[in-house]
DRENFILO-436073 format. One record per residue (C-alpha): residue number from 1; residue in three letters; x, y, z. Coordinates in steps of 0.5 Angstrom, whole numbers, plus 500, padded with zeros to 3 digits. Layout:
BEGIN
+-------+-------+-----+-----+-----+
! vexdo ! zavex !  px !  py !  pz !
+-------+-------+-----+-----+-----+
!   NUM !   ALA !   X !   Y !   Z !
...
+-------+-------+-----+-----+-----+
//
This chain:
BEGIN
+-------+-------+-----+-----+-----+
! vexdo ! zavex !  px !  py !  pz !
+-------+-------+-----+-----+-----+
!     1 !   UNK ! 145 ! 945 ! 675 !
!     2 !   UNK ! 143 ! 938 ! 675 !
!     3 !   UNK ! 149 ! 933 ! 674 !
!     4 !   UNK ! 149 ! 927 ! 671 !
!     5 !   UNK ! 156 ! 925 ! 670 !
!     6 !   UNK ! 159 ! 928 ! 676 !
!     7 !   UNK ! 158 ! 928 ! 683 !
!     8 !   UNK ! 159 ! 935 ! 687 !
!     9 !   UNK ! 159 ! 936 ! 694 !
!    10 !   UNK ! 161 ! 941 ! 699 !
!    11 !   UNK ! 163 ! 939 ! 706 !
!    12 !   UNK ! 167 ! 942 ! 712 !
!    13 !   UNK ! 169 ! 948 ! 707 !
!    14 !   UNK ! 172 ! 943 ! 702 !
!    15 !   UNK ! 168 ! 942 ! 695 !
!    16 !   UNK ! 169 ! 935 ! 692 !
!    17 !   UNK ! 168 ! 934 ! 685 !
!    18 !   UNK ! 168 ! 926 ! 683 !
!    19 !   UNK ! 168 ! 924 ! 676 !
!    20 !   UNK ! 162 ! 919 ! 676 !
!    21 !   UNK ! 162 ! 914 ! 670 !
!    22 !   UNK ! 166 ! 908 ! 673 !
!    23 !   UNK ! 164 ! 903 ! 668 !
!    24 !   UNK ! 168 ! 907 ! 663 !
!    25 !   UNK ! 173 ! 909 ! 668 !
!    26 !   UNK ! 171 ! 916 ! 668 !
!    27 !   UNK ! 172 ! 917 ! 660 !
!    28 !   UNK ! 171 ! 924 ! 659 !
!    29 !   UNK ! 165 ! 927 ! 655 !
!    30 !   UNK ! 163 ! 933 ! 652 !
!    31 !   UNK ! 158 ! 933 ! 658 !
!    32 !   UNK ! 163 ! 931 ! 663 !
!    33 !   UNK ! 167 ! 937 ! 661 !
!    34 !   UNK ! 161 ! 942 ! 662 !
!    35 !   UNK ! 159 ! 939 ! 669 !
!    36 !   UNK ! 166 ! 940 ! 671 !
!    37 !   UNK ! 167 ! 947 ! 669 !
!    38 !   UNK ! 160 ! 948 ! 672 !
!    39 !   UNK ! 162 ! 945 ! 679 !
!    40 !   UNK ! 169 ! 948 ! 679 !
!    41 !   UNK ! 166 ! 955 ! 678 !
!    42 !   UNK ! 161 ! 954 ! 683 !
!    43 !   UNK ! 166 ! 952 ! 688 !
!    44 !   UNK ! 171 ! 958 ! 686 !
!    45 !   UNK ! 165 ! 963 ! 687 !
!    46 !   UNK ! 163 ! 960 ! 694 !
!    47 !   UNK ! 166 ! 964 ! 700 !
!    48 !   UNK ! 165 ! 958 ! 704 !
!    49 !   UNK ! 170 ! 953 ! 700 !
!    50 !   UNK ! 177 ! 954 ! 701 !
!    51 !   UNK ! 180 ! 947 ! 698 !
!    52 !   UNK ! 177 ! 943 ! 691 !
!    53 !   UNK ! 178 ! 936 ! 691 !
!    54 !   UNK ! 178 ! 932 ! 684 !
!    55 !   UNK ! 177 ! 925 ! 684 !
!    56 !   UNK ! 174 ! 919 ! 680 !
!    57 !   UNK ! 169 ! 914 ! 682 !
!    58 !   UNK ! 170 ! 907 ! 682 !
!    59 !   UNK ! 177 ! 904 ! 679 !
!    60 !   UNK ! 179 ! 910 ! 675 !
!    61 !   UNK ! 181 ! 917 ! 676 !
!    62 !   UNK ! 180 ! 919 ! 668 !
!    63 !   UNK ! 182 ! 914 ! 663 !
!    64 !   UNK ! 182 ! 919 ! 657 !
!    65 !   UNK ! 177 ! 922 ! 652 !
!    66 !   UNK ! 171 ! 917 ! 651 !
!    67 !   UNK ! 173 ! 912 ! 645 !
!    68 !   UNK ! 166 ! 913 ! 642 !
!    69 !   UNK ! 168 ! 920 ! 640 !
!    70 !   UNK ! 175 ! 918 ! 638 !
!    71 !   UNK ! 172 ! 912 ! 634 !
!    72 !   UNK ! 167 ! 917 ! 631 !
!    73 !   UNK ! 172 ! 922 ! 629 !
!    74 !   UNK ! 177 ! 917 ! 626 !
!    75 !   UNK ! 171 ! 914 ! 621 !
!    76 !   UNK ! 168 ! 920 ! 619 !
!    77 !   UNK ! 175 ! 924 ! 618 !
!    78 !   UNK ! 171 ! 930 ! 621 !
!    79 !   UNK ! 172 ! 934 ! 628 !
!    80 !   UNK ! 165 ! 936 ! 631 !
!    81 !   UNK ! 164 ! 943 ! 633 !
!    82 !   UNK ! 165 ! 941 ! 641 !
!    83 !   UNK ! 172 ! 938 ! 640 !
!    84 !   UNK ! 175 ! 945 ! 637 !
!    85 !   UNK ! 178 ! 948 ! 644 !
!    86 !   UNK ! 182 ! 954 ! 646 !
!    87 !   UNK ! 189 ! 953 ! 648 !
!    88 !   UNK ! 187 ! 955 ! 655 !
!    89 !   UNK ! 182 ! 949 ! 655 !
!    90 !   UNK ! 184 ! 945 ! 662 !
!    91 !   UNK ! 190 ! 950 ! 664 !
!    92 !   UNK ! 184 ! 954 ! 667 !
!    93 !   UNK ! 185 ! 950 ! 673 !
!    94 !   UNK ! 191 ! 954 ! 675 !
!    95 !   UNK ! 188 ! 961 ! 674 !
!    96 !   UNK ! 183 ! 959 ! 680 !
!    97 !   UNK ! 184 ! 962 ! 687 !
!    98 !   UNK ! 183 ! 956 ! 691 !
!    99 !   UNK ! 188 ! 950 ! 691 !
!   100 !   UNK ! 186 ! 944 ! 687 !
!   101 !   UNK ! 188 ! 937 ! 689 !
!   102 !   UNK ! 187 ! 931 ! 684 !
!   103 !   UNK ! 186 ! 925 ! 688 !
!   104 !   UNK ! 188 ! 920 ! 683 !
!   105 !   UNK ! 185 ! 914 ! 685 !
!   106 !   UNK ! 186 ! 910 ! 679 !
!   107 !   UNK ! 188 ! 910 ! 672 !
!   108 !   UNK ! 190 ! 917 ! 669 !
!   109 !   UNK ! 191 ! 917 ! 662 !
!   110 !   UNK ! 191 ! 921 ! 656 !
!   111 !   UNK ! 186 ! 927 ! 657 !
!   112 !   UNK ! 186 ! 924 ! 664 !
!   113 !   UNK ! 193 ! 925 ! 666 !
!   114 !   UNK ! 193 ! 932 ! 663 !
!   115 !   UNK ! 187 ! 934 ! 667 !
!   116 !   UNK ! 191 ! 932 ! 673 !
!   117 !   UNK ! 197 ! 935 ! 671 !
!   118 !   UNK ! 194 ! 942 ! 671 !
!   119 !   UNK ! 191 ! 941 ! 678 !
!   120 !   UNK ! 196 ! 944 ! 684 !
!   121 !   UNK ! 197 ! 938 ! 688 !
!   122 !   UNK ! 197 ! 930 ! 686 !
!   123 !   UNK ! 196 ! 925 ! 691 !
!   124 !   UNK ! 196 ! 918 ! 688 !
!   125 !   UNK ! 193 ! 912 ! 691 !
!   126 !   UNK ! 198 ! 906 ! 691 !
!   127 !   UNK ! 193 ! 903 ! 685 !
!   128 !   UNK ! 194 ! 909 ! 681 !
!   129 !   UNK ! 197 ! 909 ! 674 !
!   130 !   UNK ! 199 ! 914 ! 669 !
!   131 !   UNK ! 200 ! 914 ! 662 !
!   132 !   UNK ! 200 ! 919 ! 656 !
!   133 !   UNK ! 197 ! 914 ! 651 !
!   134 !   UNK ! 197 ! 919 ! 645 !
!   135 !   UNK ! 203 ! 916 ! 641 !
!   136 !   UNK ! 199 ! 910 ! 641 !
!   137 !   UNK ! 193 ! 913 ! 638 !
!   138 !   UNK ! 196 ! 917 ! 632 !
!   139 !   UNK ! 196 ! 923 ! 636 !
!   140 !   UNK ! 200 ! 929 ! 639 !
!   141 !   UNK ! 201 ! 932 ! 646 !
!   142 !   UNK ! 195 ! 936 ! 647 !
!   143 !   UNK ! 192 ! 942 ! 651 !
!   144 !   UNK ! 199 ! 944 ! 653 !
!   145 !   UNK ! 202 ! 937 ! 655 !
!   146 !   UNK ! 208 ! 939 ! 652 !
!   147 !   UNK ! 209 ! 945 ! 656 !
!   148 !   UNK ! 207 ! 942 ! 663 !
!   149 !   UNK ! 210 ! 935 ! 663 !
!   150 !   UNK ! 217 ! 937 ! 662 !
!   151 !   UNK ! 216 ! 943 ! 667 !
!   152 !   UNK ! 214 ! 937 ! 672 !
!   153 !   UNK ! 218 ! 931 ! 670 !
!   154 !   UNK ! 224 ! 934 ! 666 !
!   155 !   UNK ! 225 ! 934 ! 659 !
!   156 !   UNK ! 228 ! 927 ! 659 !
!   157 !   UNK ! 222 ! 924 ! 663 !
!   158 !   UNK ! 217 ! 927 ! 659 !
!   159 !   UNK ! 220 ! 925 ! 652 !
!   160 !   UNK ! 220 ! 918 ! 655 !
!   161 !   UNK ! 213 ! 918 ! 657 !
!   162 !   UNK ! 210 ! 922 ! 650 !
!   163 !   UNK ! 214 ! 917 ! 646 !
!   164 !   UNK ! 213 ! 910 ! 649 !
!   165 !   UNK ! 206 ! 912 ! 652 !
!   166 !   UNK ! 208 ! 907 ! 657 !
!   167 !   UNK ! 204 ! 906 ! 663 !
!   168 !   UNK ! 207 ! 907 ! 670 !
!   169 !   UNK ! 205 ! 906 ! 677 !
!   170 !   UNK ! 204 ! 911 ! 683 !
!   171 !   UNK ! 211 ! 910 ! 686 !
!   172 !   UNK ! 215 ! 912 ! 679 !
!   173 !   UNK ! 210 ! 918 ! 678 !
!   174 !   UNK ! 212 ! 920 ! 685 !
!   175 !   UNK ! 220 ! 919 ! 683 !
!   176 !   UNK ! 219 ! 923 ! 676 !
!   177 !   UNK ! 215 ! 929 ! 680 !
!   178 !   UNK ! 208 ! 927 ! 677 !
!   179 !   UNK ! 205 ! 926 ! 684 !
!   180 !   UNK ! 207 ! 929 ! 691 !
!   181 !   UNK ! 206 ! 922 ! 694 !
!   182 !   UNK ! 203 ! 915 ! 694 !
!   183 !   UNK ! 198 ! 913 ! 699 !
!   184 !   UNK ! 195 ! 906 ! 701 !
!   185 !   UNK ! 189 ! 905 ! 697 !
!   186 !   UNK ! 185 ! 903 ! 703 !
!   187 !   UNK ! 186 ! 910 ! 706 !
!   188 !   UNK ! 187 ! 914 ! 700 !
!   189 !   UNK ! 181 ! 919 ! 700 !
!   190 !   UNK ! 181 ! 919 ! 708 !
!   191 !   UNK ! 188 ! 922 ! 708 !
!   192 !   UNK ! 187 ! 926 ! 702 !
!   193 !   UNK ! 181 ! 929 ! 705 !
!   194 !   UNK ! 185 ! 930 ! 712 !
!   195 !   UNK ! 191 ! 934 ! 708 !
!   196 !   UNK ! 185 ! 938 ! 705 !
!   197 !   UNK ! 182 ! 940 ! 712 !
!   198 !   UNK ! 189 ! 942 ! 714 !
!   199 !   UNK ! 189 ! 947 ! 709 !
!   200 !   UNK ! 182 ! 949 ! 711 !
!   201 !   UNK ! 184 ! 950 ! 718 !
!   202 !   UNK ! 191 ! 952 ! 719 !
!   203 !   UNK ! 193 ! 956 ! 713 !
!   204 !   UNK ! 191 ! 963 ! 711 !
!   205 !   UNK ! 186 ! 963 ! 704 !
!   206 !   UNK ! 189 ! 969 ! 703 !
!   207 !   UNK ! 196 ! 967 ! 703 !
!   208 !   UNK ! 194 ! 961 ! 699 !
!   209 !   UNK ! 191 ! 965 ! 694 !
!   210 !   UNK ! 197 ! 970 ! 693 !
!   211 !   UNK ! 202 ! 964 ! 693 !
!   212 !   UNK ! 198 ! 960 ! 688 !
!   213 !   UNK ! 198 ! 966 ! 683 !
!   214 !   UNK ! 206 ! 968 ! 685 !
!   215 !   UNK ! 208 ! 961 ! 683 !
!   216 !   UNK ! 204 ! 960 ! 676 !
!   217 !   UNK ! 206 ! 967 ! 674 !
!   218 !   UNK ! 214 ! 966 ! 676 !
!   219 !   UNK ! 214 ! 960 ! 671 !
!   220 !   UNK ! 214 ! 966 ! 665 !
!   221 !   UNK ! 218 ! 971 ! 669 !
!   222 !   UNK ! 225 ! 973 ! 671 !
!   223 !   UNK ! 228 ! 972 ! 678 !
!   224 !   UNK ! 228 ! 980 ! 678 !
!   225 !   UNK ! 221 ! 980 ! 676 !
!   226 !   UNK ! 219 ! 975 ! 681 !
!   227 !   UNK ! 223 ! 978 ! 687 !
!   228 !   UNK ! 220 ! 985 ! 685 !
!   229 !   UNK ! 213 ! 982 ! 685 !
!   230 !   UNK ! 214 ! 978 ! 692 !
!   231 !   UNK ! 216 ! 985 ! 695 !
!   232 !   UNK ! 210 ! 988 ! 693 !
!   233 !   UNK ! 206 ! 982 ! 695 !
!   234 !   UNK ! 209 ! 982 ! 702 !
!   235 !   UNK ! 207 ! 990 ! 703 !
!   236 !   UNK ! 200 ! 988 ! 702 !
!   237 !   UNK ! 200 ! 982 ! 706 !
!   238 !   UNK ! 203 ! 986 ! 712 !
!   239 !   UNK ! 197 ! 990 ! 712 !
!   240 !   UNK ! 192 ! 984 ! 711 !
!   241 !   UNK ! 187 ! 982 ! 717 !
!   242 !   UNK ! 190 ! 975 ! 716 !
!   243 !   UNK ! 197 ! 977 ! 717 !
!   244 !   UNK ! 194 ! 980 ! 724 !
!   245 !   UNK ! 190 ! 974 ! 725 !
!   246 !   UNK ! 197 ! 970 ! 724 !
!   247 !   UNK ! 201 ! 973 ! 729 !
!   248 !   UNK ! 195 ! 973 ! 734 !
!   249 !   UNK ! 193 ! 966 ! 734 !
!   250 !   UNK ! 201 ! 964 ! 735 !
!   251 !   UNK ! 202 ! 969 ! 741 !
!   252 !   UNK ! 195 ! 967 ! 744 !
!   253 !   UNK ! 197 ! 959 ! 743 !
!   254 !   UNK ! 190 ! 958 ! 739 !
!   255 !   UNK ! 187 ! 955 ! 733 !
!   256 !   UNK ! 187 ! 961 ! 727 !
!   257 !   UNK ! 180 ! 964 ! 725 !
!   258 !   UNK ! 183 ! 966 ! 718 !
!   259 !   UNK ! 178 ! 970 ! 714 !
!   260 !   UNK ! 182 ! 971 ! 707 !
!   261 !   UNK ! 182 ! 978 ! 708 !
+-------+-------+-----+-----+-----+
//
């Protein structure tokens, strides 16, 4: 596929998807949506990819939906066909078998925040900003935000951010649980990539695949159900090639060569 609004590259078993409308702070469009989906699909299907990084070009991660679209809806009072979405519109990130890291280099606002929250990990540049925006546009908590935001930040913080639509910095985002860590802007992408490379080189892709599925499944399971599922997964893991390699490389004091099997 030819990409016009994103950049997509694979290097060292890391797929990097860069939202590429820097003059618009990477505001989300229908075309960008299609291109991100295609790139995500390509990365998921590629056995040579073990980690996916999603970031933005320029000063923004994603400043939300393109305002020209919202202005058109407001003036015409009618939803265009492509804005009618399914409930899993962006939660599909959680169903991917590979870790997805949001490298939040700048503003992650509105839809941009939602997309970041559905990634598995969120690393924030010291210049990153977070906000919901919806209440200031006469809108509501879209695309499952009312579900994911309290799970990450807690109900009180979620309601604060949703009601006020205030913009917070990276340090406050980490304190709330919205981001894993703050990284200085000057070394941001290098440090995010170093983390991704550590996953690529040091851990079993089979383990990360199963662990990711366990964590998201457990969000709707009882403790008994999650424990029973883990017991079954442990039996399967003890039979896996990656388990054998995990023991062998430790005993032989060498770097691992996990295959994902």
